[in-house]
N, CA, C and O atoms as a GROMACS GRO file, in nm:
protein
  408
    1UNK      N    1   1.072  -2.098   0.015
    1UNK     CA    2   1.011  -2.193   0.108
    1UNK      C    3   0.868  -2.223   0.062
    1UNK      O    4   0.790  -2.131   0.037
    2UNK      N    5   0.836  -2.349   0.050
    2UNK     CA    6   0.702  -2.392   0.011
    2UNK      C    7   0.628  -2.443   0.133
    2UNK      O    8   0.681  -2.524   0.210
    3UNK      N    9   0.506  -2.396   0.150
    3UNK     CA   10   0.426  -2.443   0.263
    3UNK      C   11   0.360  -2.576   0.226
    3UNK      O   12   0.371  -2.622   0.113
    4UNK      N   13   0.292  -2.635   0.322
    4UNK     CA   14   0.226  -2.763   0.300
    4UNK      C   15   0.117  -2.756   0.194
    4UNK      O   16   0.084  -2.858   0.133
    5UNK      N   17   0.060  -2.639   0.171
    5UNK     CA   18  -0.048  -2.629   0.072
    5UNK      C   19   0.004  -2.588  -0.065
    5UNK      O   20  -0.075  -2.563  -0.156
    6UNK      N   21   0.136  -2.580  -0.081
    6UNK     CA   22   0.193  -2.563  -0.213
    6UNK      C   23   0.217  -2.420  -0.259
    6UNK      O   24   0.246  -2.400  -0.377
    7UNK      N   25   0.206  -2.322  -0.174
    7UNK     CA   26   0.233  -2.185  -0.215
    7UNK      C   27   0.374  -2.147  -0.172
    7UNK      O   28   0.421  -2.184  -0.064
    8UNK      N   29   0.441  -2.073  -0.258
    8UNK     CA   30   0.572  -2.020  -0.225
    8UNK      C   31   0.552  -1.901  -0.131
    8UNK      O   32   0.503  -1.795  -0.172
    9UNK      N   33   0.588  -1.918  -0.006
    9UNK     CA   34   0.573  -1.811   0.093
    9UNK      C   35   0.654  -1.688   0.050
    9UNK      O   36   0.617  -1.575   0.081
   10UNK      N   37   0.765  -1.711  -0.019
   10UNK     CA   38   0.849  -1.601  -0.065
   10UNK      C   39   0.776  -1.511  -0.165
   10UNK      O   40   0.821  -1.399  -0.190
   11UNK      N   41   0.666  -1.557  -0.222
   11UNK     CA   42   0.590  -1.477  -0.317
   11UNK      C   43   0.508  -1.367  -0.249
   11UNK      O   44   0.461  -1.275  -0.316
   12UNK      N   45   0.492  -1.375  -0.119
   12UNK     CA   46   0.416  -1.272  -0.047
   12UNK      C   47   0.503  -1.148  -0.037
   12UNK      O   48   0.613  -1.152   0.017
   13UNK      N   49   0.454  -1.038  -0.090
   13UNK     CA   50   0.527  -0.912  -0.094
   13UNK      C   51   0.533  -0.852   0.046
   13UNK      O   52   0.432  -0.805   0.098
   14UNK      N   53   0.651  -0.855   0.107
   14UNK     CA   54   0.668  -0.803   0.242
   14UNK      C   55   0.645  -0.652   0.252
   14UNK      O   56   0.608  -0.602   0.358
   15UNK      N   57   0.667  -0.581   0.142
   15UNK     CA   58   0.643  -0.437   0.145
   15UNK      C   59   0.495  -0.409   0.165
   15UNK      O   60   0.459  -0.319   0.240
   16UNK      N   61   0.411  -0.484   0.099
   16UNK     CA   62   0.266  -0.464   0.110
   16UNK      C   63   0.209  -0.532   0.234
   16UNK      O   64   0.114  -0.482   0.294
   17UNK      N   65   0.265  -0.645   0.274
   17UNK     CA   66   0.203  -0.732   0.373
   17UNK      C   67   0.189  -0.673   0.513
   17UNK      O   68   0.107  -0.720   0.592
   18UNK      N   69   0.267  -0.571   0.546
   18UNK     CA   70   0.250  -0.507   0.677
   18UNK      C   71   0.110  -0.448   0.689
   18UNK      O   72   0.057  -0.395   0.591
   19UNK      N   73   0.051  -0.456   0.805
   19UNK     CA   74  -0.089  -0.417   0.823
   19UNK      C   75  -0.120  -0.275   0.776
   19UNK      O   76  -0.217  -0.255   0.703
   20UNK      N   77  -0.040  -0.178   0.814
   20UNK     CA   78  -0.067  -0.040   0.775
   20UNK      C   79  -0.045  -0.020   0.626
   20UNK      O   80  -0.125   0.046   0.559
   21UNK      N   81   0.063  -0.077   0.572
   21UNK     CA   82   0.088  -0.064   0.428
   21UNK      C   83  -0.020  -0.135   0.347
   21UNK      O   84  -0.059  -0.088   0.240
   22UNK      N   85  -0.067  -0.247   0.397
   22UNK     CA   86  -0.177  -0.319   0.331
   22UNK      C   87  -0.301  -0.230   0.326
   22UNK      O   88  -0.368  -0.223   0.222
   23UNK      N   89  -0.332  -0.164   0.435
   23UNK     CA   90  -0.446  -0.073   0.439
   23UNK      C   91  -0.431   0.044   0.343
   23UNK      O   92  -0.526   0.083   0.276
   24UNK      N   93  -0.311   0.098   0.335
   24UNK     CA   94  -0.285   0.209   0.243
   24UNK      C   95  -0.303   0.163   0.099
   24UNK      O   96  -0.369   0.231   0.020
   25UNK      N   97  -0.247   0.048   0.065
   25UNK     CA   98  -0.258  -0.003  -0.071
   25UNK      C   99  -0.403  -0.032  -0.107
   25UNK      O  100  -0.448  -0.001  -0.218
   26UNK      N  101  -0.477  -0.091  -0.015
   26UNK     CA  102  -0.618  -0.120  -0.040
   26UNK      C  103  -0.696   0.008  -0.063
   26UNK      O  104  -0.778   0.016  -0.155
   27UNK      N  105  -0.671   0.109   0.018
   27UNK     CA  106  -0.742   0.236   0.005
   27UNK      C  107  -0.706   0.304  -0.128
   27UNK      O  108  -0.795   0.353  -0.198
   28UNK      N  109  -0.577   0.306  -0.161
   28UNK     CA  110  -0.535   0.371  -0.285
   28UNK      C  111  -0.582   0.296  -0.409
   28UNK      O  112  -0.592   0.355  -0.517
   29UNK      N  113  -0.610   0.167  -0.394
   29UNK     CA  114  -0.660   0.093  -0.510
   29UNK      C  115  -0.802   0.137  -0.546
   29UNK      O  116  -0.850   0.110  -0.657
   30UNK      N  117  -0.869   0.204  -0.453
   30UNK     CA  118  -1.005   0.252  -0.475
   30UNK      C  119  -1.009   0.405  -0.489
   30UNK      O  120  -1.082   0.458  -0.571
   31UNK      N  121  -0.929   0.474  -0.409
   31UNK     CA  122  -0.926   0.620  -0.408
   31UNK      C  123  -0.784   0.662  -0.448
   31UNK      O  124  -0.691   0.652  -0.368
   32UNK      N  125  -0.768   0.708  -0.570
   32UNK     CA  126  -0.635   0.741  -0.620
   32UNK      C  127  -0.642   0.868  -0.703
   32UNK      O  128  -0.699   0.864  -0.812
   33UNK      N  129  -0.586   0.979  -0.658
   33UNK     CA  130  -0.504   0.992  -0.540
   33UNK      C  131  -0.588   1.013  -0.415
   33UNK      O  132  -0.709   1.037  -0.422
   34UNK      N  133  -0.522   1.002  -0.303
   34UNK     CA  134  -0.584   1.030  -0.174
   34UNK      C  135  -0.496   1.129  -0.100
   34UNK      O  136  -0.374   1.126  -0.113
   35UNK      N  137  -0.556   1.214  -0.022
   35UNK     CA  138  -0.477   1.308   0.057
   35UNK      C  139  -0.420   1.236   0.178
   35UNK      O  140  -0.475   1.138   0.227
   36UNK      N  141  -0.308   1.288   0.225
   36UNK     CA  142  -0.246   1.233   0.346
   36UNK      C  143  -0.348   1.234   0.460
   36UNK      O  144  -0.357   1.138   0.536
   37UNK      N  145  -0.423   1.342   0.471
   37UNK     CA  146  -0.522   1.354   0.579
   37UNK      C  147  -0.628   1.245   0.569
   37UNK      O  148  -0.670   1.189   0.671
   38UNK      N  149  -0.673   1.213   0.447
   38UNK     CA  150  -0.773   1.107   0.429
   38UNK      C  151  -0.716   0.970   0.465
   38UNK      O  152  -0.782   0.890   0.532
   39UNK      N  153  -0.594   0.944   0.422
   39UNK     CA  154  -0.530   0.815   0.453
   39UNK      C  155  -0.507   0.804   0.603
   39UNK      O  156  -0.525   0.698   0.662
   40UNK      N  157  -0.467   0.914   0.664
   40UNK     CA  158  -0.446   0.917   0.809
   40UNK      C  159  -0.576   0.884   0.882
   40UNK      O  160  -0.576   0.804   0.976
   41UNK      N  161  -0.685   0.944   0.838
   41UNK     CA  162  -0.816   0.919   0.899
   41UNK      C  163  -0.861   0.774   0.879
   41UNK      O  164  -0.909   0.711   0.973
   42UNK      N  165  -0.845   0.723   0.758
   42UNK     CA  166  -0.890   0.586   0.728
   42UNK      C  167  -0.809   0.481   0.802
   42UNK      O  168  -0.864   0.381   0.847
   43UNK      N  169  -0.679   0.503   0.816
   43UNK     CA  170  -0.593   0.402   0.880
   43UNK      C  171  -0.583   0.419   1.030
   43UNK      O  172  -0.540   0.328   1.101
   44UNK      N  173  -0.623   0.535   1.080
   44UNK     CA  174  -0.614   0.565   1.224
   44UNK      C  175  -0.470   0.554   1.276
   44UNK      O  176  -0.447   0.519   1.392
   45UNK      N  177  -0.375   0.586   1.189
   45UNK     CA  178  -0.233   0.584   1.225
   45UNK      C  179  -0.193   0.721   1.278
   45UNK      O  180  -0.266   0.818   1.264
   46UNK      N  181  -0.076   0.727   1.339
   46UNK     CA  182  -0.020   0.857   1.377
   46UNK      C  183   0.051   0.915   1.255
   46UNK      O  184   0.086   0.842   1.162
   47UNK      N  185   0.072   1.046   1.256
   47UNK     CA  186   0.141   1.111   1.144
   47UNK      C  187   0.276   1.046   1.116
   47UNK      O  188   0.307   1.012   1.002
   48UNK      N  189   0.356   1.030   1.221
   48UNK     CA  190   0.490   0.974   1.204
   48UNK      C  191   0.490   0.831   1.154
   48UNK      O  192   0.569   0.795   1.067
   49UNK      N  193   0.400   0.749   1.209
   49UNK     CA  194   0.392   0.610   1.168
   49UNK      C  195   0.349   0.599   1.022
   49UNK      O  196   0.407   0.522   0.946
   50UNK      N  197   0.249   0.676   0.983
   50UNK     CA  198   0.204   0.673   0.844
   50UNK      C  199   0.315   0.721   0.751
   50UNK      O  200   0.338   0.661   0.646
   51UNK      N  201   0.382   0.828   0.789
   51UNK     CA  202   0.492   0.880   0.706
   51UNK      C  203   0.600   0.775   0.684
   51UNK      O  204   0.652   0.761   0.574
   52UNK      N  205   0.634   0.701   0.790
   52UNK     CA  206   0.736   0.596   0.779
   52UNK      C  207   0.692   0.488   0.680
   52UNK      O  208   0.771   0.445   0.597
   53UNK      N  209   0.568   0.446   0.689
   53UNK     CA  210   0.518   0.340   0.601
   53UNK      C  211   0.501   0.389   0.457
   53UNK      O  212   0.523   0.314   0.362
   54UNK      N  213   0.461   0.514   0.441
   54UNK     CA  214   0.452   0.570   0.307
   54UNK      C  215   0.590   0.577   0.243
   54UNK      O  216   0.605   0.554   0.123
   55UNK      N  217   0.692   0.608   0.322
   55UNK     CA  218   0.829   0.611   0.270
   55UNK      C  219   0.871   0.474   0.220
   55UNK      O  220   0.938   0.463   0.117
   56UNK      N  221   0.833   0.368   0.291
   56UNK     CA  222   0.866   0.232   0.247
   56UNK      C  223   0.796   0.199   0.116
   56UNK      O  224   0.856   0.140   0.026
   57UNK      N  225   0.670   0.236   0.104
   57UNK     CA  226   0.596   0.213  -0.021
   57UNK      C  227   0.655   0.296  -0.135
   57UNK      O  228   0.662   0.249  -0.249
   58UNK      N  229   0.695   0.418  -0.104
   58UNK     CA  230   0.753   0.504  -0.206
   58UNK      C  231   0.890   0.451  -0.251
   58UNK      O  232   0.921   0.454  -0.370
   59UNK      N  233   0.970   0.404  -0.157
   59UNK     CA  234   1.102   0.348  -0.191
   59UNK      C  235   1.088   0.226  -0.283
   59UNK      O  236   1.174   0.202  -0.368
   60UNK      N  237   0.980   0.151  -0.265
   60UNK     CA  238   0.954   0.034  -0.350
   60UNK      C  239   0.898   0.074  -0.486
   60UNK      O  240   0.887  -0.009  -0.576
   61UNK      N  241   0.861   0.201  -0.502
   61UNK     CA  242   0.804   0.248  -0.627
   61UNK      C  243   0.654   0.225  -0.638
   61UNK      O  244   0.597   0.238  -0.747
   62UNK      N  245   0.590   0.190  -0.527
   62UNK     CA  246   0.448   0.158  -0.529
   62UNK      C  247   0.359   0.281  -0.521
   62UNK      O  248   0.245   0.279  -0.567
   63UNK      N  249   0.411   0.388  -0.462
   63UNK     CA  250   0.335   0.513  -0.451
   63UNK      C  251   0.427   0.630  -0.483
   63UNK      O  252   0.550   0.617  -0.482
   64UNK      N  253   0.366   0.743  -0.511
   64UNK     CA  254   0.437   0.870  -0.515
   64UNK      C  255   0.360   0.968  -0.428
   64UNK      O  256   0.239   0.955  -0.409
   65UNK      N  257   0.433   1.065  -0.375
   65UNK     CA  258   0.371   1.167  -0.293
   65UNK      C  259   0.396   1.303  -0.358
   65UNK      O  260   0.509   1.334  -0.397
   66UNK      N  261   0.292   1.381  -0.369
   66UNK     CA  262   0.302   1.513  -0.429
   66UNK      C  263   0.263   1.615  -0.324
   66UNK      O  264   0.150   1.617  -0.276
   67UNK      N  265   0.358   1.700  -0.290
   67UNK     CA  266   0.332   1.802  -0.189
   67UNK      C  267   0.294   1.932  -0.259
   67UNK      O  268   0.359   1.973  -0.355
   68UNK      N  269   0.190   1.995  -0.209
   68UNK     CA  270   0.143   2.120  -0.268
   68UNK      C  271   0.054   2.192  -0.169
   68UNK      O  272   0.068   2.177  -0.048
   69UNK      N  273  -0.036   2.270  -0.222
   69UNK     CA  274  -0.127   2.347  -0.138
   69UNK      C  275  -0.269   2.331  -0.187
   69UNK      O  276  -0.295   2.317  -0.307
   70UNK      N  277  -0.361   2.334  -0.093
   70UNK     CA  278  -0.504   2.341  -0.120
   70UNK      C  279  -0.547   2.474  -0.063
   70UNK      O  280  -0.572   2.486   0.057
   71UNK      N  281  -0.555   2.575  -0.150
   71UNK     CA  282  -0.571   2.712  -0.100
   71UNK      C  283  -0.440   2.753  -0.036
   71UNK      O  284  -0.334   2.747  -0.100
   72UNK      N  285  -0.446   2.793   0.089
   72UNK     CA  286  -0.324   2.832   0.161
   72UNK      C  287  -0.274   2.721   0.254
   72UNK      O  288  -0.174   2.738   0.324
   73UNK      N  289  -0.343   2.609   0.253
   73UNK     CA  290  -0.306   2.499   0.343
   73UNK      C  291  -0.220   2.397   0.270
   73UNK      O  292  -0.250   2.360   0.157
   74UNK      N  293  -0.112   2.351   0.334
   74UNK     CA  294  -0.030   2.247   0.273
   74UNK      C  295  -0.110   2.118   0.256
   74UNK      O  296  -0.192   2.084   0.341
   75UNK      N  297  -0.085   2.049   0.147
   75UNK     CA  298  -0.156   1.923   0.122
   75UNK      C  299  -0.060   1.826   0.053
   75UNK      O  300   0.013   1.863  -0.039
   76UNK      N  301  -0.063   1.703   0.098
   76UNK     CA  302   0.012   1.596   0.033
   76UNK      C  303  -0.087   1.500  -0.030
   76UNK      O  304  -0.176   1.449   0.038
   77UNK      N  305  -0.070   1.476  -0.160
   77UNK     CA  306  -0.151   1.377  -0.230
   77UNK      C  307  -0.066   1.252  -0.251
   77UNK      O  308   0.052   1.261  -0.285
   78UNK      N  309  -0.127   1.138  -0.232
   78UNK     CA  310  -0.059   1.010  -0.246
   78UNK      C  311  -0.121   0.937  -0.364
   78UNK      O  312  -0.243   0.921  -0.372
   79UNK      N  313  -0.036   0.895  -0.456
   79UNK     CA  314  -0.079   0.828  -0.578
   79UNK      C  315  -0.028   0.684  -0.580
   79UNK      O  316   0.087   0.658  -0.545
   80UNK      N  317  -0.113   0.593  -0.619
   80UNK     CA  318  -0.071   0.455  -0.646
   80UNK      C  319  -0.011   0.455  -0.786
   80UNK      O  320  -0.077   0.496  -0.881
   81UNK      N  321   0.112   0.409  -0.799
   81UNK     CA  322   0.179   0.407  -0.929
   81UNK      C  323   0.138   0.283  -1.008
   81UNK      O  324   0.074   0.192  -0.955
   82UNK      N  325   0.174   0.281  -1.135
   82UNK     CA  326   0.147   0.162  -1.218
   82UNK      C  327   0.218   0.039  -1.161
   82UNK      O  328   0.156  -0.067  -1.150
   83UNK      N  329   0.346   0.050  -1.124
   83UNK     CA  330   0.410  -0.067  -1.059
   83UNK      C  331   0.342  -0.104  -0.927
   83UNK      O  332   0.336  -0.222  -0.892
   84UNK      N  333   0.290  -0.004  -0.856
   84UNK     CA  334   0.217  -0.031  -0.733
   84UNK      C  335   0.089  -0.106  -0.760
   84UNK      O  336   0.052  -0.197  -0.685
   85UNK      N  337   0.020  -0.068  -0.867
   85UNK     CA  338  -0.104  -0.137  -0.906
   85UNK      C  339  -0.074  -0.282  -0.941
   85UNK      O  340  -0.147  -0.372  -0.901
   86UNK      N  341   0.034  -0.304  -1.018
   86UNK     CA  342   0.072  -0.441  -1.055
   86UNK      C  343   0.110  -0.522  -0.931
   86UNK      O  344   0.073  -0.639  -0.919
   87UNK      N  345   0.184  -0.460  -0.840
   87UNK     CA  346   0.223  -0.530  -0.716
   87UNK      C  347   0.100  -0.563  -0.632
   87UNK      O  348   0.093  -0.670  -0.572
   88UNK      N  349   0.004  -0.471  -0.627
   88UNK     CA  350  -0.120  -0.493  -0.551
   88UNK      C  351  -0.197  -0.612  -0.608
   88UNK      O  352  -0.243  -0.698  -0.533
   89UNK      N  353  -0.210  -0.617  -0.740
   89UNK     CA  354  -0.282  -0.728  -0.805
   89UNK      C  355  -0.208  -0.859  -0.781
   89UNK      O  356  -0.270  -0.962  -0.754
   90UNK      N  357  -0.076  -0.857  -0.792
   90UNK     CA  358   0.003  -0.978  -0.766
   90UNK      C  359  -0.012  -1.023  -0.621
   90UNK      O  360  -0.022  -1.143  -0.594
   91UNK      N  361  -0.015  -0.928  -0.529
   91UNK     CA  362  -0.035  -0.960  -0.387
   91UNK      C  363  -0.171  -1.027  -0.367
   91UNK      O  364  -0.181  -1.130  -0.299
   92UNK      N  365  -0.275  -0.969  -0.426
   92UNK     CA  366  -0.409  -1.026  -0.413
   92UNK      C  367  -0.415  -1.165  -0.475
   92UNK      O  368  -0.478  -1.255  -0.419
   93UNK      N  369  -0.350  -1.185  -0.589
   93UNK     CA  370  -0.346  -1.317  -0.653
   93UNK      C  371  -0.277  -1.418  -0.563
   93UNK      O  372  -0.323  -1.532  -0.551
   94UNK      N  373  -0.167  -1.377  -0.500
   94UNK     CA  374  -0.094  -1.465  -0.409
   94UNK      C  375  -0.181  -1.503  -0.290
   94UNK      O  376  -0.187  -1.620  -0.250
   95UNK      N  377  -0.250  -1.405  -0.232
   95UNK     CA  378  -0.337  -1.431  -0.119
   95UNK      C  379  -0.452  -1.522  -0.159
   95UNK      O  380  -0.490  -1.612  -0.084
   96UNK      N  381  -0.508  -1.498  -0.277
   96UNK     CA  382  -0.616  -1.583  -0.327
   96UNK      C  383  -0.568  -1.726  -0.344
   96UNK      O  384  -0.640  -1.821  -0.310
   97UNK      N  385  -0.449  -1.742  -0.397
   97UNK     CA  386  -0.391  -1.875  -0.414
   97UNK      C  387  -0.373  -1.943  -0.279
   97UNK      O  388  -0.401  -2.061  -0.263
   98UNK      N  389  -0.325  -1.867  -0.183
   98UNK     CA  390  -0.307  -1.921  -0.047
   98UNK      C  391  -0.439  -1.966   0.012
   98UNK      O  392  -0.448  -2.073   0.070
   99UNK      N  393  -0.542  -1.883  -0.004
   99UNK     CA  394  -0.672  -1.913   0.054
   99UNK      C  395  -0.744  -2.027  -0.017
   99UNK      O  396  -0.824  -2.099   0.044
  100UNK      N  397  -0.714  -2.044  -0.145
  100UNK     CA  398  -0.781  -2.150  -0.220
  100UNK      C  399  -0.703  -2.282  -0.218
  100UNK      O  400  -0.744  -2.381  -0.279
  101UNK      N  401  -0.593  -2.282  -0.148
  101UNK     CA  402  -0.515  -2.406  -0.135
  101UNK      C  403  -0.416  -2.428  -0.247
  101UNK      O  404  -0.368  -2.540  -0.267
  102UNK      N  405  -0.385  -2.321  -0.321
  102UNK     CA  406  -0.274  -2.325  -0.411
  102UNK      C  407  -0.291  -2.360  -0.550
  102UNK      O  408  -0.194  -2.363  -0.625
   0.00000   0.00000   0.00000
């Protein structure tokens, strides 16, 4: 579907475009890896909601999660993958095209 300003709406990555997933991708593009606790704090999401959205990003291959320990405390680190980085840049390019009128 082409909008009136000439951008293919289908080019918008629905996996990234959700508000919480967009926030996660933006944060990971700057802080990589990030702990689950840090992402939780930055996004102000609930544990369950964040876990659900991270699963969607992981299923798409955009992130990986590494579970381990920091001392005796469990810790999950979230990494932006190379395909995730490419998808993020493509998403930003699409948004830029939309904002600049195509």
